[in-house]
MMTF fields as JSON, N, C-alpha, C and O atoms, coordinates in Angstrom:
{
  "mmtfVersion": "1.0.0",
  "mmtfProducer": "UNKNOWN",
  "numBonds": 475,
  "numAtoms": 476,
  "numGroups": 119,
  "numChains": 1,
  "numModels": 1,
  "chainsPerModel": [1],
  "groupsPerChain": [119],
  "chainIdList": ["A"],
  "bondAtomList": [4, 2, 8, 6, 12, 10, 16, 14, 20, 18, 24, 22, 28, 26, 32, 30, 36, 34, 40, 38, 44, 42, 48, 46, 52, 50, 56, 54, 60, 58, 64, 62, 68, 66, 72, 70, 76, 74, 80, 78, 84, 82, 88, 86, 92, 90, 96, 94, 100, 98, 104, 102, 108, 106, 112, 110, 116, 114, 120, 118, 124, 122, 128, 126, 132, 130, 136, 134, 140, 138, 144, 142, 148, 146, 152, 150, 156, 154, 160, 158, 164, 162, 168, 166, 172, 170, 176, 174, 180, 178, 184, 182, 188, 186, 192, 190, 196, 194, 200, 198, 204, 202, 208, 206, 212, 210, 216, 214, 220, 218, 224, 222, 228, 226, 232, 230, 236, 234, 240, 238, 244, 242, 248, 246, 252, 250, 256, 254, 260, 258, 264, 262, 268, 266, 272, 270, 276, 274, 280, 278, 284, 282, 288, 286, 292, 290, 296, 294, 300, 298, 304, 302, 308, 306, 312, 310, 316, 314, 320, 318, 324, 322, 328, 326, 332, 330, 336, 334, 340, 338, 344, 342, 348, 346, 352, 350, 356, 354, 360, 358, 364, 362, 368, 366, 372, 370, 376, 374, 380, 378, 384, 382, 388, 386, 392, 390, 396, 394, 400, 398, 404, 402, 408, 406, 412, 410, 416, 414, 420, 418, 424, 422, 428, 426, 432, 430, 436, 434, 440, 438, 444, 442, 448, 446, 452, 450, 456, 454, 460, 458, 464, 462, 468, 466, 472, 470],
  "bondOrderList": [1, 1, 1, 1, 1, 1, 1, 1, 1, 1, 1, 1, 1, 1, 1, 1, 1, 1, 1, 1, 1, 1, 1, 1, 1, 1, 1, 1, 1, 1, 1, 1, 1, 1, 1, 1, 1, 1, 1, 1, 1, 1, 1, 1, 1, 1, 1, 1, 1, 1, 1, 1, 1, 1, 1, 1, 1, 1, 1, 1, 1, 1, 1, 1, 1, 1, 1, 1, 1, 1, 1, 1, 1, 1, 1, 1, 1, 1, 1, 1, 1, 1, 1, 1, 1, 1, 1, 1, 1, 1, 1, 1, 1, 1, 1, 1, 1, 1, 1, 1, 1, 1, 1, 1, 1, 1, 1, 1, 1, 1, 1, 1, 1, 1, 1, 1, 1, 1],
  "groupList": [{"groupName": "MET", "atomNameList": ["N", "CA", "C", "O"], "elementList": ["N", "C", "C", "O"], "formalChargeList": [0, 0, 0, 0], "bondAtomList": [1, 0, 2, 1, 3, 2], "bondOrderList": [1, 1, 2], "singleLetterCode": "M", "chemCompType": "L-PEPTIDE LINKING"}, {"groupName": "HIS", "atomNameList": ["N", "CA", "C", "O"], "elementList": ["N", "C", "C", "O"], "formalChargeList": [0, 0, 0, 0], "bondAtomList": [1, 0, 2, 1, 3, 2], "bondOrderList": [1, 1, 2], "singleLetterCode": "H", "chemCompType": "L-PEPTIDE LINKING"}, {"groupName": "PRO", "atomNameList": ["N", "CA", "C", "O"], "elementList": ["N", "C", "C", "O"], "formalChargeList": [0, 0, 0, 0], "bondAtomList": [1, 0, 2, 1, 3, 2], "bondOrderList": [1, 1, 2], "singleLetterCode": "P", "chemCompType": "L-PEPTIDE LINKING"}, {"groupName": "ALA", "atomNameList": ["N", "CA", "C", "O"], "elementList": ["N", "C", "C", "O"], "formalChargeList": [0, 0, 0, 0], "bondAtomList": [1, 0, 2, 1, 3, 2], "bondOrderList": [1, 1, 2], "singleLetterCode": "A", "chemCompType": "L-PEPTIDE LINKING"}, {"groupName": "PHE", "atomNameList": ["N", "CA", "C", "O"], "elementList": ["N", "C", "C", "O"], "formalChargeList": [0, 0, 0, 0], "bondAtomList": [1, 0, 2, 1, 3, 2], "bondOrderList": [1, 1, 2], "singleLetterCode": "F", "chemCompType": "L-PEPTIDE LINKING"}, {"groupName": "SER", "atomNameList": ["N", "CA", "C", "O"], "elementList": ["N", "C", "C", "O"], "formalChargeList": [0, 0, 0, 0], "bondAtomList": [1, 0, 2, 1, 3, 2], "bondOrderList": [1, 1, 2], "singleLetterCode": "S", "chemCompType": "L-PEPTIDE LINKING"}, {"groupName": "GLU", "atomNameList": ["N", "CA", "C", "O"], "elementList": ["N", "C", "C", "O"], "formalChargeList": [0, 0, 0, 0], "bondAtomList": [1, 0, 2, 1, 3, 2], "bondOrderList": [1, 1, 2], "singleLetterCode": "E", "chemCompType": "L-PEPTIDE LINKING"}, {"groupName": "GLY", "atomNameList": ["N", "CA", "C", "O"], "elementList": ["N", "C", "C", "O"], "formalChargeList": [0, 0, 0, 0], "bondAtomList": [1, 0, 2, 1, 3, 2], "bondOrderList": [1, 1, 2], "singleLetterCode": "G", "chemCompType": "PEPTIDE LINKING"}, {"groupName": "ILE", "atomNameList": ["N", "CA", "C", "O"], "elementList": ["N", "C", "C", "O"], "formalChargeList": [0, 0, 0, 0], "bondAtomList": [1, 0, 2, 1, 3, 2], "bondOrderList": [1, 1, 2], "singleLetterCode": "I", "chemCompType": "L-PEPTIDE LINKING"}, {"groupName": "CYS", "atomNameList": ["N", "CA", "C", "O"], "elementList": ["N", "C", "C", "O"], "formalChargeList": [0, 0, 0, 0], "bondAtomList": [1, 0, 2, 1, 3, 2], "bondOrderList": [1, 1, 2], "singleLetterCode": "C", "chemCompType": "L-PEPTIDE LINKING"}, {"groupName": "VAL", "atomNameList": ["N", "CA", "C", "O"], "elementList": ["N", "C", "C", "O"], "formalChargeList": [0, 0, 0, 0], "bondAtomList": [1, 0, 2, 1, 3, 2], "bondOrderList": [1, 1, 2], "singleLetterCode": "V", "chemCompType": "L-PEPTIDE LINKING"}, {"groupName": "LEU", "atomNameList": ["N", "CA", "C", "O"], "elementList": ["N", "C", "C", "O"], "formalChargeList": [0, 0, 0, 0], "bondAtomList": [1, 0, 2, 1, 3, 2], "bondOrderList": [1, 1, 2], "singleLetterCode": "L", "chemCompType": "L-PEPTIDE LINKING"}, {"groupName": "GLN", "atomNameList": ["N", "CA", "C", "O"], "elementList": ["N", "C", "C", "O"], "formalChargeList": [0, 0, 0, 0], "bondAtomList": [1, 0, 2, 1, 3, 2], "bondOrderList": [1, 1, 2], "singleLetterCode": "Q", "chemCompType": "L-PEPTIDE LINKING"}, {"groupName": "ASN", "atomNameList": ["N", "CA", "C", "O"], "elementList": ["N", "C", "C", "O"], "formalChargeList": [0, 0, 0, 0], "bondAtomList": [1, 0, 2, 1, 3, 2], "bondOrderList": [1, 1, 2], "singleLetterCode": "N", "chemCompType": "L-PEPTIDE LINKING"}, {"groupName": "ARG", "atomNameList": ["N", "CA", "C", "O"], "elementList": ["N", "C", "C", "O"], "formalChargeList": [0, 0, 0, 0], "bondAtomList": [1, 0, 2, 1, 3, 2], "bondOrderList": [1, 1, 2], "singleLetterCode": "R", "chemCompType": "L-PEPTIDE LINKING"}, {"groupName": "THR", "atomNameList": ["N", "CA", "C", "O"], "elementList": ["N", "C", "C", "O"], "formalChargeList": [0, 0, 0, 0], "bondAtomList": [1, 0, 2, 1, 3, 2], "bondOrderList": [1, 1, 2], "singleLetterCode": "T", "chemCompType": "L-PEPTIDE LINKING"}, {"groupName": "ASP", "atomNameList": ["N", "CA", "C", "O"], "elementList": ["N", "C", "C", "O"], "formalChargeList": [0, 0, 0, 0], "bondAtomList": [1, 0, 2, 1, 3, 2], "bondOrderList": [1, 1, 2], "singleLetterCode": "D", "chemCompType": "L-PEPTIDE LINKING"}, {"groupName": "LYS", "atomNameList": ["N", "CA", "C", "O"], "elementList": ["N", "C", "C", "O"], "formalChargeList": [0, 0, 0, 0], "bondAtomList": [1, 0, 2, 1, 3, 2], "bondOrderList": [1, 1, 2], "singleLetterCode": "K", "chemCompType": "L-PEPTIDE LINKING"}, {"groupName": "TYR", "atomNameList": ["N", "CA", "C", "O"], "elementList": ["N", "C", "C", "O"], "formalChargeList": [0, 0, 0, 0], "bondAtomList": [1, 0, 2, 1, 3, 2], "bondOrderList": [1, 1, 2], "singleLetterCode": "Y", "chemCompType": "L-PEPTIDE LINKING"}, {"groupName": "TRP", "atomNameList": ["N", "CA", "C", "O"], "elementList": ["N", "C", "C", "O"], "formalChargeList": [0, 0, 0, 0], "bondAtomList": [1, 0, 2, 1, 3, 2], "bondOrderList": [1, 1, 2], "singleLetterCode": "W", "chemCompType": "L-PEPTIDE LINKING"}],
  "groupTypeList": [0, 1, 2, 3, 4, 3, 5, 6, 6, 3, 2, 7, 5, 8, 9, 10, 10, 2, 11, 2, 12, 2, 10, 13, 7, 11, 14, 7, 3, 7, 2, 6, 15, 10, 10, 9, 3, 3, 16, 17, 18, 5, 10, 17, 8, 16, 5, 14, 17, 2, 0, 2, 19, 11, 10, 17, 7, 5, 10, 17, 8, 15, 16, 11, 16, 11, 10, 5, 14, 1, 14, 10, 10, 10, 11, 9, 7, 7, 17, 2, 14, 12, 5, 4, 15, 4, 12, 4, 5, 16, 4, 17, 13, 13, 17, 16, 1, 17, 11, 5, 10, 4, 11, 13, 16, 11, 18, 19, 15, 10, 12, 11, 19, 2, 16, 17, 7, 9, 5],
  "groupIdList": [1, 2, 3, 4, 5, 6, 7, 8, 9, 10, 11, 12, 13, 14, 15, 16, 17, 18, 19, 20, 21, 22, 23, 24, 25, 26, 27, 28, 29, 30, 31, 32, 33, 34, 35, 36, 37, 38, 39, 40, 41, 42, 43, 44, 45, 46, 47, 48, 49, 50, 51, 52, 53, 54, 55, 56, 57, 58, 59, 60, 61, 62, 63, 64, 65, 66, 67, 68, 69, 70, 71, 72, 73, 74, 75, 76, 77, 78, 79, 80, 81, 82, 83, 84, 85, 86, 87, 88, 89, 90, 91, 92, 93, 94, 95, 96, 97, 98, 99, 100, 101, 102, 103, 104, 105, 106, 107, 108, 109, 110, 111, 112, 113, 114, 115, 116, 117, 118, 119],
  "secStructList": [7, 7, 2, 2, 2, 2, 1, 7, 7, 7, 7, 3, 3, 3, 3, 3, 7, 7, 7, 7, 7, 7, 5, 6, 6, 5, 3, 3, 7, 1, 6, 6, 6, 7, 3, 3, 7, 4, 4, 4, 3, 3, 3, 3, 3, 6, 6, 1, 7, 7, 3, 3, 7, 7, 1, 1, 1, 7, 3, 3, 3, 3, 3, 3, 7, 1, 1, 1, 7, 3, 3, 3, 3, 3, 3, 3, 6, 6, 3, 3, 3, 3, 3, 3, 3, 3, 7, 1, 1, 1, 7, 6, 6, 7, 6, 6, 7, 3, 3, 3, 3, 3, 3, 7, 6, 6, 6, 7, 7, 3, 3, 3, 3, 3, 7, 1, 7, 7, 7],
  "xCoordList": [0.956, 0.053, 1.024, 2.18, 0.565, 1.401, 1.139, 0.091, 2.356, 2.225, 1.112, 0.465, 1.046, 0.082, -1.376, -2.102, -1.69, -3.025, -3.157, -4.242, -1.986, -1.974, -2.721, -3.607, -2.441, -3.288, -4.408, -5.075, -5.089, -6.335, -7.571, -7.684, -8.473, -9.428, -10.913, -11.301, -11.474, -12.985, -13.8, -13.704, -14.631, -15.521, -16.398, -16.307, -17.29, -18.02, -19.528, -20.021, -20.315, -21.579, -22.584, -22.257, -23.938, -24.931, -26.168, -26.711, -26.442, -27.301, -28.777, -28.902, -29.649, -31.025, -31.774, -32.179, -31.939, -32.77, -34.087, -34.447, -35.035, -36.49, -37.051, -36.44, -37.979, -38.865, -39.486, -39.828, -39.585, -40.043, -41.435, -41.973, -42.077, -43.808, -44.179, -43.51, -45.382, -45.969, -46.972, -47.541, -47.007, -47.953, -49.13, -48.994, -50.364, -51.609, -51.383, -51.907, -50.651, -50.638, -49.627, -49.272, -48.963, -48.226, -46.78, -46.648, -45.844, -44.414, -43.79, -43.863, -43.131, -42.885, -41.754, -41.16, -41.317, -40.213, -39.575, -39.354, -39.142, -38.013, -38.531, -39.687, -37.712, -38.074, -39.275, -39.652, -39.979, -41.31, -42.454, -43.638, -42.116, -42.959, -44.148, -45.339, -43.646, -44.467, -44.546, -43.659, -45.651, -45.962, -46.114, -46.505, -45.788, -45.784, -46.393, -46.229, -46.982, -47.542, -46.334, -45.414, -46.207, -45.009, -44.777, -43.629, -45.654, -45.437, -45.121, -44.91, -45.175, -44.68, -43.13, -42.564, -42.49, -41.16, -40.167, -40.414, -39.155, -38.098, -36.834, -36.944, -35.599, -34.256, -33.399, -33.566, -32.686, -31.655, -30.458, -30.364, -29.319, -28.005, -27.33, -27.359, -26.758, -25.952, -26.803, -27.994, -26.45, -27.311, -28.008, -28.86, -27.681, -28.659, -30.139, -30.583, -30.894, -32.386, -32.785, -32.254, -33.81, -34.562, -35.268, -36.046, -34.994, -35.27, -36.36, -36.21, -37.429, -38.416, -37.769, -37.066, -38.007, -37.611, -38.488, -39.626, -38.119, -38.865, -39.32, -38.669, -40.361, -40.994, -40.255, -39.885, -40.15, -39.565, -38.351, -38.232, -37.451, -35.917, -35.07, -35.667, -33.802, -32.876, -32.535, -32.785, -31.928, -31.497, -30.08, -29.882, -28.922, -27.439, -27.243, -27.615, -26.576, -26.192, -24.51, -23.889, -24.032, -22.667, -22.004, -22.646, -20.354, -19.478, -19.765, -20.141, -19.626, -19.559, -18.215, -17.555, -17.678, -16.43, -16.263, -17.1, -14.953, -14.56, -14.097, -14.196, -13.553, -13.217, -14.307, -14.195, -15.19, -16.056, -17.237, -17.457, -17.793, -18.802, -20.093, -20.403, -20.942, -22.2, -23.388, -23.289, -24.632, -25.655, -26.915, -27.128, -27.538, -28.644, -29.851, -29.891, -30.943, -32.273, -33.314, -33.378, -34.198, -35.42, -36.545, -36.728, -37.342, -38.481, -39.643, -39.489, -40.66, -42.161, -42.983, -43.143, -43.404, -44.571, -43.621, -44.108, -42.222, -41.409, -40.847, -40.08, -41.21, -41.023, -39.843, -40.015, -38.654, -37.646, -38.275, -39.136, -37.859, -38.367, -37.096, -37.036, -36.029, -34.991, -33.506, -33.404, -32.432, -31.184, -30.042, -30.05, -28.933, -27.913, -26.604, -26.816, -25.31, -24.228, -23.331, -23.477, -22.453, -21.508, -20.4, -20.611, -19.212, -18.1, -17.94, -18.479, -17.153, -16.986, -15.716, -15.473, -15.109, -14.144, -14.82, -14.177, -15.802, -16.723, -16.774, -16.751, -16.834, -16.964, -15.461, -15.029, -14.82, -13.221, -13.109, -12.348, -13.908, -13.937, -14.631, -14.72, -14.947, -15.595, -14.649, -14.816, -13.653, -12.519, -13.226, -12.619, -14.522, -14.736, -15.6, -16.15, -15.812, -16.787, -18.096, -18.395, -18.866, -20.144, -20.998, -20.816, -21.921, -22.901, -24.469, -24.752, -25.323, -26.703, -27.345, -26.946, -28.289, -29.253, -30.602, -31.061, -31.236, -32.626, -33.315, -32.666, -34.793, -35.533, -35.833, -36.455, -35.42, -35.505, -36.877, -37.488, -37.412, -38.73, -39.146, -40.342, -38.295, -38.234, -38.514, -39.453, -37.56, -37.445, -38.003, -38.212, -38.285, -38.722, -37.845, -38.223, -36.386, -35.422, -34.46, -34.114, -33.983, -33.146, -31.741, -31.186, -31.2, -29.969, -28.992, -29.396, -27.851, -26.655, -25.522, -24.759, -25.616, -24.629, -23.729, -23.865, -22.873, -21.913, -22.694, -23.302, -22.558, -23.643, -23.2, -22.047, -24.084, -23.737, -24.277, -24.22, -24.677, -24.737, -26.269, -27.383, -26.002, -27.179, -27.976, -27.374, -29.122, -29.882, -30.862, -31.574],
  "yCoordList": [-1.223, -0.048, 1.134, 1.018, 2.214, 3.438, 4.036, 3.944, 4.732, 5.3, 6.522, 6.642, 7.387, 8.453, 7.896, 8.471, 6.844, 6.196, 5.206, 4.764, 4.921, 4.097, 4.772, 4.168, 6.095, 6.92, 7.168, 7.486, 7.153, 7.656, 6.929, 5.739, 7.494, 6.893, 6.864, 7.741, 6.051, 5.583, 6.79, 7.301, 7.24, 8.32, 7.994, 6.898, 9.048, 8.849, 8.601, 8.905, 8.023, 7.669, 7.872, 7.77, 8.19, 8.439, 7.394, 7.178, 6.804, 5.974, 6.818, 7.338, 6.813, 7.478, 6.307, 5.349, 6.433, 5.399, 5.874, 7.047, 4.483, 4.642, 5.557, 5.733, 6.129, 7.129, 6.33, 5.152, 6.957, 6.26, 6.248, 6.986, 5.356, 5.38, 6.62, 7.48, 6.765, 8.09, 8.046, 7.08, 9.348, 9.81, 10.442, 11.459, 9.723, 10.128, 10.342, 11.31, 9.514, 9.404, 10.373, 10.338, 11.517, 12.35, 12.321, 11.718, 12.89, 12.857, 14.272, 14.925, 14.737, 15.788, 16.187, 15.262, 17.752, 17.974, 18.952, 19.798, 19.149, 20.209, 20.986, 20.844, 21.822, 22.635, 23.383, 23.735, 23.697, 24.416, 23.322, 23.652, 22.165, 21.141, 21.035, 20.863, 21.161, 21.225, 19.546, 18.726, 19.352, 17.952, 17.613, 18.488, 16.19, 15.957, 14.484, 13.582, 14.475, 12.727, 12.173, 12.894, 10.609, 10.256, 10.216, 10.458, 9.951, 9.981, 11.417, 11.568, 12.381, 13.753, 14.122, 14.986, 13.382, 13.502, 13.253, 12.364, 13.996, 13.763, 14.315, 15.208, 13.878, 14.404, 14.954, 14.486, 15.707, 16.244, 16.3, 16.586, 16.028, 15.815, 16.821, 16.441, 18.059, 18.993, 19.12, 19.298, 19.068, 19.594, 18.339, 18.355, 17.326, 16.083, 16.454, 17.312, 15.7, 15.654, 15.061, 14.046, 15.764, 15.131, 13.753, 13.538, 12.938, 11.29, 11.362, 12.076, 10.602, 10.446, 9.586, 8.6, 9.953, 9.545, 8.296, 8.584, 6.84, 5.818, 5.42, 5.678, 4.821, 4.508, 2.91, 2.61, 2.12, 0.984, 1.029, 1.758, 0.347, 0.12, 1.208, 2.284, 1.272, 2.504, 2.693, 1.867, 3.85, 4.272, 4.621, 5.357, 4.135, 4.523, 5.646, 5.545, 6.893, 7.591, 7.576, 7.669, 7.495, 7.056, 8.254, 9.222, 8.034, 9.023, 10.292, 11.251, 10.333, 11.753, 12.426, 11.759, 13.31, 13.812, 13.9, 14.256, 13.496, 13.583, 14.897, 15.139, 15.897, 17.082, 18.321, 19.426, 18.058, 19.287, 19.423, 18.495, 20.392, 20.513, 20.192, 20.754, 19.193, 18.806, 19.57, 19.945, 19.712, 20.33, 19.086, 18.55, 18.789, 17.902, 18.657, 19.492, 18.463, 19.546, 18.469, 17.676, 18.637, 17.653, 18.643, 19.759, 17.894, 18.772, 18.085, 16.919, 18.547, 18.098, 18.785, 20.003, 18.025, 18.387, 19.352, 20.308, 18.975, 19.761, 21.17, 21.906, 21.416, 22.65, 22.34, 21.459, 23.041, 22.81, 22.938, 23.788, 22.14, 22.252, 22.284, 22.854, 21.551, 21.454, 21.08, 20.18, 22.029, 21.614, 21.926, 22.686, 21.108, 21.518, 21.116, 20.488, 21.427, 21.267, 20.295, 20.198, 19.717, 18.729, 18.426, 18.388, 18.214, 17.45, 16.204, 15.945, 15.413, 14.005, 13.903, 12.994, 14.959, 15.336, 15.789, 15.681, 16.162, 16.518, 15.223, 15.294, 14.147, 12.838, 12.183, 11.353, 12.55, 11.953, 10.571, 10.018, 9.902, 8.454, 7.506, 6.279, 8.178, 7.55, 7.194, 7.774, 6.251, 6.215, 5.649, 5.769, 5.035, 4.414, 5.379, 5.118, 6.691, 7.512, 7.191, 7.478, 6.544, 6.277, 6.75, 6.418, 7.573, 8.247, 7.722, 7.18, 7.931, 7.643, 8.999, 9.634, 9.504, 10.592, 9.798, 8.896, 10.271, 9.677, 10.828, 11.825, 10.715, 11.585, 11.086, 10.037, 11.79, 11.634, 11.495, 12.519, 10.323, 10.193, 10.886, 10.978, 11.315, 11.919, 13.386, 13.948, 14.015, 15.6, 15.88, 17.083, 15.171, 15.355, 16.162, 17.144, 15.774, 16.608, 15.829, 14.743, 16.303, 15.286, 15.456, 16.513, 13.943, 14.003, 13.067, 12.144, 13.403, 12.668, 12.121, 12.808, 10.576, 9.954, 8.924, 8.631, 8.4, 7.577, 6.118, 5.576, 5.576, 4.606, 3.272, 2.918, 2.437, 1.238, 0.032, -1.099, 0.153, -0.688, -0.313, -0.458, 0.124, 0.682, -0.704, -1.427, -0.915, -2.123, -1.94, -2.876],
  "zCoordList": [0.014, -0.067, -0.122, 0.283, -0.602, -0.81, 0.531, 1.17, 0.909, 2.167, 2.456, 3.497, 1.299, 1.382, 1.759, 2.569, 1.159, 1.501, 2.74, 3.12, 3.302, 4.664, 5.645, 6.25, 5.903, 7.085, 6.834, 7.819, 5.575, 5.317, 5.838, 5.543, 6.552, 7.237, 6.562, 5.791, 6.848, 6.155, 6.556, 7.672, 5.576, 5.784, 7.084, 7.637, 7.564, 8.416, 8.175, 7.088, 9.226, 9.025, 10.131, 11.314, 9.699, 10.714, 10.393, 9.309, 11.719, 11.638, 12.151, 13.26, 11.256, 11.81, 12.459, 11.8, 13.792, 14.269, 14.33, 14.43, 14.237, 14.189, 15.055, 16.11, 14.885, 15.499, 16.919, 16.821, 18.047, 19.28, 19.036, 18.21, 19.796, 19.872, 20.063, 20.635, 19.534, 19.709, 20.941, 21.448, 21.252, 22.605, 21.814, 21.134, 21.961, 21.261, 19.783, 19.232, 19.132, 17.62, 17.169, 15.991, 18.248, 17.487, 18.191, 19.257, 17.665, 18.315, 18.194, 17.153, 19.395, 19.522, 18.526, 17.972, 18.182, 17.218, 17.577, 16.71, 18.738, 19.232, 20.297, 20.695, 20.792, 22.115, 22.224, 23.342, 21.122, 21.073, 21.417, 21.35, 21.743, 21.994, 20.79, 21.053, 19.533, 18.417, 18.19, 18.433, 17.746, 17.487, 16.053, 15.281, 15.544, 14.201, 14.149, 14.97, 13.218, 12.715, 12.334, 11.949, 12.419, 12.232, 10.899, 10.526, 10.054, 8.673, 7.804, 6.601, 8.888, 8.33, 8.578, 7.909, 9.611, 9.792, 8.537, 7.722, 8.44, 7.53, 8.107, 8.948, 7.746, 8.137, 7.003, 5.877, 7.166, 6.143, 6.706, 7.899, 5.911, 6.524, 5.295, 4.125, 5.657, 4.8, 3.641, 3.892, 2.394, 1.045, 0.633, -0.255, 1.224, 0.666, 0.745, 1.508, -0.149, -0.131, 1.151, 1.603, 1.78, 2.897, 2.736, 1.807, 3.576, 3.517, 4.646, 5.637, 4.44, 5.528, 6.834, 6.616, 7.944, 8.901, 9.315, 9.685, 9.314, 9.775, 11.007, 12.019, 11.043, 12.199, 12.553, 13.688, 11.527, 11.512, 10.828, 9.844, 11.229, 10.612, 10.578, 10.624, 10.508, 10.598, 9.237, 8.359, 9.043, 7.836, 8.132, 9.098, 7.335, 7.245, 6.301, 5.132, 6.841, 5.799, 5.739, 6.797, 4.875, 4.711, 3.91, 3.501, 3.696, 3.011, 3.612, 2.937, 4.688, 5.358, 5.557, 6.353, 5.207, 5.61, 7.002, 7.831, 7.201, 8.814, 9.234, 10.437, 8.382, 8.929, 8.574, 9.106, 7.776, 7.731, 8.922, 9.701, 8.954, 9.852, 9.17, 8.12, 9.817, 9.157, 10.026, 11.194, 9.078, 9.613, 9.491, 8.404, 10.473, 10.743, 10.906, 11.81, 10.08, 10.229, 9.974, 9.035, 11.134, 10.993, 10.693, 11.178, 9.669, 9.211, 9.675, 10.039, 9.72, 9.788, 8.73, 8.653, 8.056, 6.833, 5.822, 5.217, 5.726, 4.863, 5.567, 4.945, 6.659, 7.491, 8.508, 9.35, 8.45, 9.547, 10.968, 11.195, 11.844, 13.273, 14.177, 15.266, 13.536, 14.805, 13.903, 13.069, 14.327, 13.639, 14.562, 15.53, 14.024, 14.78, 13.9, 12.863, 14.238, 13.381, 14.608, 15.826, 13.73, 14.521, 13.51, 12.298, 14.075, 13.393, 14.091, 15.167, 13.42, 14.105, 15.204, 15.997, 15.003, 15.926, 17.376, 18.42, 17.352, 18.727, 19.527, 20.756, 18.967, 19.502, 19.721, 18.921, 20.684, 20.946, 20.885, 20.092, 21.772, 22.0, 20.612, 20.598, 19.816, 18.59, 17.391, 16.318, 17.543, 16.595, 15.194, 14.13, 15.252, 13.83, 13.234, 12.165, 13.933, 13.384, 12.733, 11.574, 13.633, 13.316, 14.647, 15.818, 14.124, 14.966, 14.641, 13.573, 15.581, 15.688, 15.944, 16.92, 15.175, 15.289, 15.699, 14.998, 17.017, 17.281, 17.962, 18.277, 18.237, 18.626, 20.233, 20.398, 21.277, 22.553, 23.13, 23.437, 23.304, 23.744, 25.103, 25.377, 25.854, 27.063, 26.939, 27.501, 26.099, 26.036, 24.641, 24.482, 23.653, 22.387, 21.771, 21.13, 21.927, 21.153, 20.503, 20.967, 19.436, 18.474, 19.108, 19.411, 19.27, 19.839, 18.934, 18.227, 19.057, 18.197, 19.218, 19.898, 19.145, 19.886, 19.265, 18.077, 19.976, 19.094, 18.938, 19.861, 17.567, 17.29, 17.74, 17.496, 18.428, 18.873, 17.925, 18.407, 16.916, 15.979, 15.188, 15.692, 14.026, 13.41, 12.717, 11.923, 13.047, 12.758, 11.56, 11.197]
}
């Protein structure tokens, strides 16, 4: 292997974890306690097209640059409800550069943690 390529790392990935169980058929969507029907949620990473946020099954987003700052936007009915930015370097103990984004069913906010196995 050529020395210039030996130290290159694989790109990062984000696992979009399925939405939690609804409360009265709706799910929260951010600090304003906005609620959203499950079939109206979508998530957008950087300039990629929004994709439906599934109720069953995870979706893995790959080929994310390890150095760039990335933006995650959660949409309800096509309208942005919550967003945040991150860099993979923000997660010092995450050597494999795999993260999970999920909707916290206690606070109804979107969170990003190291991935423990995208299913």
